[in-house]
C-alpha positions as CSV (number, residue, x, y, z in Angstrom):
1,M,0.2,-0.1,0.1
2,A,2.7,2.5,1.2
3,E,4.5,1.4,-2.6
4,R,1.5,2.2,-4.5
5,R,1.3,5.6,-3.0
6,V,5.2,6.5,-3.2
7,R,4.3,5.5,-6.6
8,G,1.4,7.4,-6.9
9,R,3.0,10.8,-5.9
10,R,5.9,10.2,-8.4
11,R,3.4,9.7,-10.8
12,V,2.1,13.3,-9.8
13,R,5.0,15.1,-9.7
14,S,5.8,13.2,-13.4
15,V,6.6,16.1,-15.9
16,R,4.2,14.9,-18.0
17,A,1.7,14.9,-15.1
18,R,2.6,19.1,-14.0
19,T,2.5,20.0,-17.9
20,T,-1.1,18.4,-18.1
21,L,-2.0,19.7,-15.1
22,G,-0.3,23.2,-15.6
23,A,-2.3,23.5,-19.1
24,V,-5.4,22.1,-17.2
25,A,-5.7,25.6,-15.1
26,V,-4.5,27.6,-17.5
27,V,-7.2,26.8,-20.0
28,L,-10.1,26.2,-17.6
29,A,-9.2,30.0,-15.9
30,T,-9.3,31.3,-19.3
31,L,-12.1,29.4,-20.0
32,L,-13.8,30.5,-16.8
33,V,-13.4,34.2,-17.0
34,G,-14.1,34.4,-20.8
35,A,-17.3,32.4,-20.3
36,A,-18.0,34.7,-17.5
37,T,-17.3,37.9,-19.6
38,F,-19.4,36.3,-23.2
39,V,-22.8,36.0,-20.2
40,V,-22.2,39.4,-19.0
41,V,-22.0,40.9,-22.4
42,L,-24.4,39.0,-23.9
43,R,-27.2,39.5,-20.9
44,L,-26.4,43.6,-21.5
45,V,-26.9,43.4,-25.5
46,L,-29.9,41.2,-24.8
47,L,-31.3,44.3,-22.2
48,D,-29.6,47.3,-24.5
49,G,-32.4,45.8,-26.7
50,V,-35.7,45.4,-24.9
51,R,-34.9,48.6,-23.3
52,A,-34.7,50.0,-26.9
53,G,-38.1,48.7,-27.7
54,A,-40.0,49.4,-24.2
55,L,-38.7,53.6,-25.1
56,A,-40.1,52.9,-28.4
57,G,-43.2,51.1,-27.6
58,L,-43.6,54.3,-24.4
59,D,-42.7,56.8,-26.9
60,Q,-46.0,55.7,-29.4
61,A,-48.5,55.4,-25.8
62,S,-47.2,58.7,-24.7
63,A,-48.2,60.3,-27.9
64,R,-51.5,58.2,-27.7
65,V,-52.3,58.9,-24.8
66,E,-51.4,62.5,-24.8
67,D,-53.7,63.0,-28.2
68,D,-56.8,60.7,-27.2
69,G,-56.5,60.5,-23.2
70,A,-56.2,57.4,-20.8
71,G,-58.6,55.1,-22.2
72,V,-56.2,54.3,-25.6
73,V,-54.2,51.9,-22.8
74,R,-56.8,49.7,-22.1
75,G,-56.4,47.6,-25.7
76,Y,-52.8,47.2,-24.8
77,E,-51.6,43.1,-24.4
78,D,-48.3,41.5,-23.7
79,V,-47.0,44.6,-22.4
80,L,-47.8,46.3,-18.8
81,V,-49.3,49.5,-19.5
82,Q,-50.7,52.0,-17.1
83,V,-51.7,55.5,-16.7
84,V,-51.2,56.4,-13.0
85,A,-52.1,59.6,-11.3
86,E,-49.8,62.2,-9.2
87,D,-52.0,60.8,-6.3
88,G,-50.7,57.1,-7.3
89,S,-54.2,56.0,-8.3
90,V,-54.5,54.2,-11.4
91,L,-56.3,55.8,-14.4
92,A,-56.3,53.2,-16.8
93,H,-54.4,50.1,-17.6
94,G,-53.8,47.7,-20.4
95,D,-55.4,44.1,-19.7
96,D,-52.1,42.8,-18.6
97,A,-51.3,45.7,-16.2
98,D,-54.3,45.1,-13.4
99,P,-53.9,47.3,-10.5
100,P,-51.7,48.2,-8.1
101,A,-49.9,51.0,-9.3
102,L,-46.6,49.8,-11.0
103,P,-43.1,51.3,-10.0
104,T,-43.0,55.2,-11.5
105,A,-39.2,54.9,-11.4
106,D,-37.7,54.9,-15.0
107,E,-36.3,51.7,-16.1
108,S,-37.0,49.7,-13.2
109,R,-37.1,45.8,-12.6
110,W,-40.8,44.3,-11.4
111,S,-41.5,40.6,-11.5
112,H,-45.1,38.9,-11.6
113,D,-46.0,35.6,-12.0
114,G,-42.6,34.4,-12.1
115,E,-41.9,36.7,-14.5
116,R,-39.9,39.7,-14.9
117,W,-40.2,42.6,-16.8
118,L,-38.6,46.3,-17.5
119,L,-40.6,49.0,-16.8
120,V,-39.7,52.4,-18.3
121,A,-42.0,55.8,-17.3
122,D,-42.3,59.4,-18.5
123,D,-45.1,62.1,-17.8
124,V,-47.8,63.0,-20.5
125,D,-50.3,65.7,-20.2
126,L,-53.9,64.9,-20.8
127,P,-56.3,66.3,-22.8
128,G,-58.6,67.5,-20.2
129,G,-55.8,68.9,-18.0
130,G,-53.3,67.9,-15.4
131,E,-50.1,65.1,-15.4
132,A,-50.1,61.9,-15.0
133,T,-47.3,58.9,-15.1
134,L,-47.3,56.4,-18.7
135,V,-45.5,53.5,-17.4
136,Y,-44.6,50.7,-20.0
137,G,-43.4,47.7,-19.0
138,V,-41.3,44.8,-21.1
139,S,-41.1,40.9,-20.7
140,L,-37.4,39.9,-20.1
141,E,-38.4,36.2,-20.4
142,Q,-36.6,35.9,-23.8
143,T,-33.8,37.7,-22.4
144,D,-33.5,35.5,-19.0
145,A,-34.5,32.2,-21.4
146,A,-31.5,33.5,-23.7
147,V,-28.8,33.9,-20.6
148,G,-30.2,30.7,-18.9
149,A,-29.8,28.7,-22.4
150,T,-26.2,30.1,-22.8
151,V,-25.2,29.4,-19.0
152,A,-26.3,25.8,-19.8
153,L,-24.4,25.3,-22.3
154,L,-21.0,26.7,-21.2
155,A,-21.5,24.5,-17.9
156,V,-21.2,21.5,-20.3
157,G,-18.8,22.5,-23.1
158,V,-16.9,24.6,-21.1
159,P,-15.6,21.3,-18.6
160,L,-15.5,18.6,-21.9
161,L,-13.4,21.0,-23.2
162,V,-10.7,21.5,-20.6
163,L,-11.0,17.3,-20.8
164,V,-10.5,16.8,-24.2
165,M,-7.7,19.6,-24.2
166,G,-6.3,17.8,-20.9
167,S,-6.1,14.6,-22.8
168,V,-4.7,15.6,-25.7
169,T,-1.8,17.7,-23.9
170,W,-1.8,14.2,-21.3
171,F,-1.0,12.3,-25.4
172,V,0.8,14.8,-27.0
173,T,3.7,15.2,-23.8
174,G,3.6,11.5,-23.6
175,R,4.3,11.1,-27.4
176,S,7.4,14.2,-26.9
177,L,8.9,12.5,-23.6
178,R,9.1,9.4,-25.7
179,P,12.3,9.6,-26.9
180,V,13.9,10.5,-23.5
181,E,12.2,7.4,-22.3
182,R,13.6,5.2,-24.7
183,M,17.3,7.2,-23.7
184,R,17.1,6.4,-20.2
185,A,16.8,2.6,-20.9
186,E,19.6,2.6,-23.3
187,V,22.1,4.7,-21.0
188,E,20.0,2.1,-17.7
189,T,21.3,-1.0,-20.2
190,I,25.1,0.6,-20.9
191,R,27.4,-1.6,-19.0
192,A,30.6,-2.3,-17.7
193,A,30.4,-5.1,-20.8
194,R,29.1,-2.2,-22.9
195,P,31.4,0.3,-22.4
196,D,30.9,1.9,-26.1
197,A,27.1,1.7,-26.3
198,R,25.8,5.1,-26.5
199,V,22.0,6.6,-27.2
200,A,20.4,7.1,-30.7
201,V,20.5,10.5,-31.6
202,P,16.6,11.4,-33.2
203,D,17.0,13.4,-36.4
204,T,15.0,15.9,-35.2
205,G,17.6,18.4,-34.4
206,D,15.7,20.0,-31.2
207,E,15.9,19.7,-28.0
208,I,15.7,15.9,-27.4
209,A,18.2,15.4,-30.4
210,R,20.5,18.0,-28.4
211,L,20.0,16.1,-24.9
212,A,21.0,13.1,-27.1
213,D,24.2,14.3,-28.4
214,T,25.0,16.0,-24.5
215,M,24.4,12.6,-23.0
216,N,26.7,10.7,-25.8
217,D,29.4,13.6,-24.9
218,M,29.1,12.7,-21.0
219,L,29.2,9.0,-21.9
220,D,32.6,9.6,-23.3
221,R,33.6,11.9,-21.0
222,L,32.9,8.5,-18.5
223,D,34.1,6.1,-20.5
224,R,37.0,7.9,-21.3
225,A,37.6,8.7,-17.1
226,A,36.7,4.8,-16.3
227,A,39.7,3.8,-18.6
228,G,42.1,6.3,-17.3
229,Q,41.1,5.1,-13.8
230,R,41.7,1.5,-14.8
231,R,44.8,2.6,-16.3
232,F,46.3,4.4,-13.6
233,V,45.4,1.8,-11.0
234,S,47.2,-0.9,-13.0
235,D,50.1,1.7,-13.7
236,A,49.8,2.8,-9.9
237,S,50.0,-1.2,-8.9
238,H,52.8,-1.9,-11.0
239,E,54.8,1.1,-9.8
240,L,53.9,-0.1,-6.0
241,R,55.0,-3.9,-6.8
242,S,58.5,-3.3,-7.4
243,P,59.7,-2.1,-4.6
244,I,57.4,-3.9,-2.2
245,A,58.5,-6.7,-4.0
246,T,62.5,-5.7,-3.4
247,L,62.0,-5.1,0.2
248,R,60.6,-8.7,0.4
249,Q,62.9,-10.3,-1.2
250,H,66.1,-8.4,0.8
251,A,64.3,-9.2,3.8
252,E,63.4,-13.3,2.9
253,V,67.2,-13.8,2.4
254,A,68.4,-12.1,5.5
255,A,65.9,-14.0,7.4
256,A,66.4,-17.1,5.9
257,H,70.5,-16.8,5.8
258,P,71.0,-14.4,8.6
259,E,74.7,-15.4,9.0
260,R,75.3,-14.0,5.3
261,A,73.2,-10.8,5.6
262,D,74.7,-7.5,5.3
263,V,72.8,-5.1,8.1
264,A,74.2,-2.5,6.0
265,E,73.7,-3.1,2.5
266,L,70.0,-4.0,3.9
267,S,69.4,-0.7,5.7
268,D,70.7,0.9,1.9
269,V,68.0,-1.5,0.0
270,V,65.5,-0.7,2.3
271,R,65.8,3.3,2.3
272,S,66.0,3.3,-0.8
273,E,62.6,1.4,-1.8
274,A,61.1,3.4,1.3
275,L,61.8,6.4,-0.3
276,R,60.7,5.5,-3.9
277,L,57.2,4.3,-2.0
278,Q,56.8,7.7,-0.3
279,D,57.8,9.3,-3.6
280,L,55.4,7.5,-5.5
281,V,52.9,7.6,-2.6
282,T,53.4,11.5,-2.2
283,A,52.8,12.0,-6.1
284,L,49.6,9.6,-6.2
285,L,48.0,11.9,-3.1
286,E,49.3,15.1,-4.8
287,L,47.5,14.4,-7.9
288,S,44.5,12.9,-6.1
289,R,43.8,16.6,-4.5
290,L,44.7,18.2,-7.9
291,D,42.4,15.6,-9.5
292,E,39.6,16.8,-6.9
293,G,39.9,20.6,-7.5
294,G,42.4,20.6,-4.0
295,L,44.1,24.3,-4.2
296,G,44.5,26.1,-1.2
297,Q,43.3,29.7,-1.1
298,R,45.1,31.7,-3.8
299,R,47.5,34.0,-2.3
300,P,50.1,36.1,-4.3
301,V,53.1,34.0,-4.8
302,D,56.1,35.7,-5.9
303,L,57.4,33.1,-8.9
304,D,60.8,34.0,-9.0
305,D,61.5,33.1,-5.3
306,L,60.3,29.7,-6.3
307,A,62.4,29.5,-9.2
308,F,65.7,30.9,-7.7
309,G,64.7,28.2,-4.7
310,A,64.4,25.5,-7.0
311,A,67.3,26.4,-9.3
312,A,70.0,26.7,-6.0
313,R,68.8,23.2,-4.7
314,A,69.7,21.9,-8.4
315,R,72.7,22.8,-8.2
316,A,74.1,22.4,-4.8
317,A,73.3,18.6,-5.7
318,G,76.4,19.6,-8.4
319,T,75.6,16.4,-11.2
320,V,74.8,19.2,-14.3
321,Q,75.1,23.4,-14.4
322,V,72.3,25.3,-13.6
323,D,72.3,28.9,-14.9
324,G,69.5,31.0,-13.1
325,S,70.2,34.3,-14.6
326,G,67.2,34.8,-16.5
327,I,65.2,34.8,-13.9
328,A,63.2,37.8,-13.2
329,A,60.5,39.2,-10.8
330,A,56.9,37.6,-11.6
331,R,54.1,37.2,-9.4
332,V,51.4,35.2,-10.4
333,L,47.9,34.3,-7.8
334,G,47.8,30.7,-6.7
335,D,48.5,28.0,-3.9
336,E,52.1,28.6,-3.4
337,R,52.5,24.7,-2.2
338,V,51.4,23.7,-5.4
339,L,53.3,26.5,-7.9
340,A,56.2,25.3,-5.8
341,G,55.7,21.6,-7.1
342,V,55.3,22.8,-10.2
343,V,59.2,24.9,-10.8
344,R,60.8,21.9,-9.0
345,N,59.2,18.9,-10.9
346,L,60.4,20.8,-14.1
347,V,64.3,21.8,-12.6
348,D,64.5,18.2,-11.0
349,N,62.8,16.8,-15.1
350,A,65.5,18.8,-16.7
351,V,68.6,17.9,-14.5
352,R,67.5,14.1,-15.0
353,H,67.9,14.1,-18.5
354,A,70.5,17.0,-18.5
355,D,74.0,15.9,-19.9
356,A,75.9,19.3,-18.3
357,R,73.6,22.0,-18.4
358,V,69.9,23.2,-17.1
359,A,68.9,26.9,-17.6
360,V,66.2,28.6,-16.0
361,T,64.1,31.7,-17.1
362,L,61.4,33.8,-15.8
363,A,59.9,37.0,-17.4
364,A,56.3,38.8,-17.3
365,V,55.0,38.8,-20.9
366,G,52.0,41.0,-21.4
367,T,49.5,39.4,-19.2
368,D,51.6,36.6,-18.8
369,A,54.5,35.3,-16.4
370,V,56.5,32.7,-18.3
371,L,58.2,30.3,-17.0
372,T,61.4,28.2,-19.1
373,V,62.8,25.2,-18.2
374,D,65.7,24.4,-20.9
375,D,68.3,21.2,-21.0
376,D,70.9,19.9,-23.1
377,G,69.4,16.4,-23.2
378,A,68.0,14.2,-26.1
379,G,64.9,16.5,-26.2
380,V,61.6,14.7,-26.3
381,P,60.5,13.8,-30.1
382,T,57.7,15.6,-31.8
383,Q,55.1,13.0,-31.6
384,E,55.2,12.3,-27.2
385,R,55.3,15.9,-26.4
386,D,51.7,15.4,-25.5
387,R,52.1,11.8,-24.3
388,V,55.2,13.4,-21.9
389,F,52.3,15.0,-19.3
390,D,50.4,11.4,-19.3
391,R,50.9,9.9,-15.7
392,F,53.6,6.6,-15.4
393,V,54.9,7.5,-18.9
394,R,58.8,7.5,-19.5
395,L,60.1,7.9,-22.7
396,D,63.7,6.4,-22.2
397,E,62.7,3.0,-21.1
398,A,66.2,1.9,-21.1
399,R,66.9,4.1,-18.1
400,S,66.7,2.2,-14.6
401,R,63.3,3.3,-12.7
402,D,65.8,5.1,-9.8
403,V,67.0,7.3,-12.8
404,G,63.9,7.9,-14.2
405,G,61.5,8.0,-12.2
406,A,58.2,7.1,-11.5
407,G,57.0,9.0,-14.6
408,L,54.5,11.5,-12.4
409,G,56.2,14.7,-12.5
410,L,55.3,16.2,-15.6
411,A,51.4,15.1,-14.7
412,I,51.1,16.8,-11.9
413,V,53.4,19.9,-13.2
414,R,50.1,19.6,-16.2
415,D,47.3,19.2,-13.8
416,A,48.8,22.0,-11.1
417,V,48.9,24.6,-13.9
418,R,45.8,23.7,-15.0
419,A,44.5,24.1,-11.8
420,H,45.8,27.6,-11.9
421,D,44.6,28.6,-15.5
422,G,47.7,28.3,-17.2
423,R,49.1,26.2,-19.6
424,V,52.3,24.0,-20.2
425,E,54.2,23.2,-23.6
426,V,56.8,21.4,-24.9
427,T,59.6,22.4,-27.5
428,D,63.3,22.2,-28.5
429,S,65.8,24.5,-26.3
430,P,68.3,26.3,-27.7
431,L,70.6,24.3,-25.5
432,G,69.7,21.3,-27.4
433,G,67.4,19.3,-25.3
434,A,63.9,20.2,-24.3
435,R,62.5,23.4,-23.0
436,F,59.3,23.4,-21.3
437,V,57.4,26.4,-20.8
438,V,54.5,27.4,-18.2
439,R,52.5,30.4,-18.9
440,I,49.9,31.4,-15.8
441,A,48.5,35.0,-15.8
442,L,50.0,38.0,-13.7
443,G,48.3,38.6,-10.3
444,G,48.6,40.0,-7.1
């Protein structure tokens, strides 16, 4: 019972039901106002006709009374005619206007034997001298009958018309929403086994077709996101498996042959692999935060300070020559921690791939702060310049993983720069290797 009530409430709240109820309410209100207006206008028009006839009859009767006296009204039938003296007595009357005296106020309403009459009056001069009031009345029976018939017809016609209109609206709305229901059913059938299934787009060119296009675009994005997530999980599992396997292997060897275990060597292996795990987990957490829009509060950040710090850190390592003389002042609006990671990852990547030289420059160009990191290494092939920013991508597979990293640094750079509404690209460097260029709007 409760489930039926819930289904009933949902049915009433449906688009089809609300559209039909709204249309019925609007049409019903319009028809009621129109019907009432029509009845009022019809009544006024009919009353004007009756009034005109009564005034015409009054004029004719007045002329006869003034010429021939009050007695001439005794032959009038089907109308009410009385000649009323100044003292209120009836001097003469027609066949249907027996005393007492009729109201002498002009355009009075008078009811007699269930029939309504319209009375008009005029002062007349009697031939023998003196004055009287001539009252002339016309029946409103035909007017009331016409108005009553009209009201009866409208009382039947308006509900019938509203019922027909509601039924047509219900049917047309259902037909209009049928493609939406078909799309819903198609989307419901899409499962992991059919990730490439899409909604059929009708050739109507209307809102339904645009909804189908939008839904297919959304399904494409979801499919790509799911594929990327599966690939990311697979790659992350693969990367985590290697240091874990190394740690487990050395631990098992040390446990099986403690007499041959070198504590210093085991400590170095454990420390090295633990650092690899730490760096990988830190990078994964950073990517997860960036995927969720995890920027802190944006504040003015001196990008030149970050560039100088990254260059000095790389120079202190002593593996390559690092030139920071091209760093000029530039301030942007952003998350200092995330931007520091961008600069550090770019410089570390350049140092990792350089033969002998790395150059870091920063300049304000127009409305952008432009950070450039050059190296004299092998560079990035043209066909790989988009893929190099993907996660877990290492173009030089011959490198050891200790040297090449996990392939997440440039992915972090791309996502972090995008989070700051900037862009990053890789081109050829004047030093002979790769040039990474980051552009972020100046601010602060």
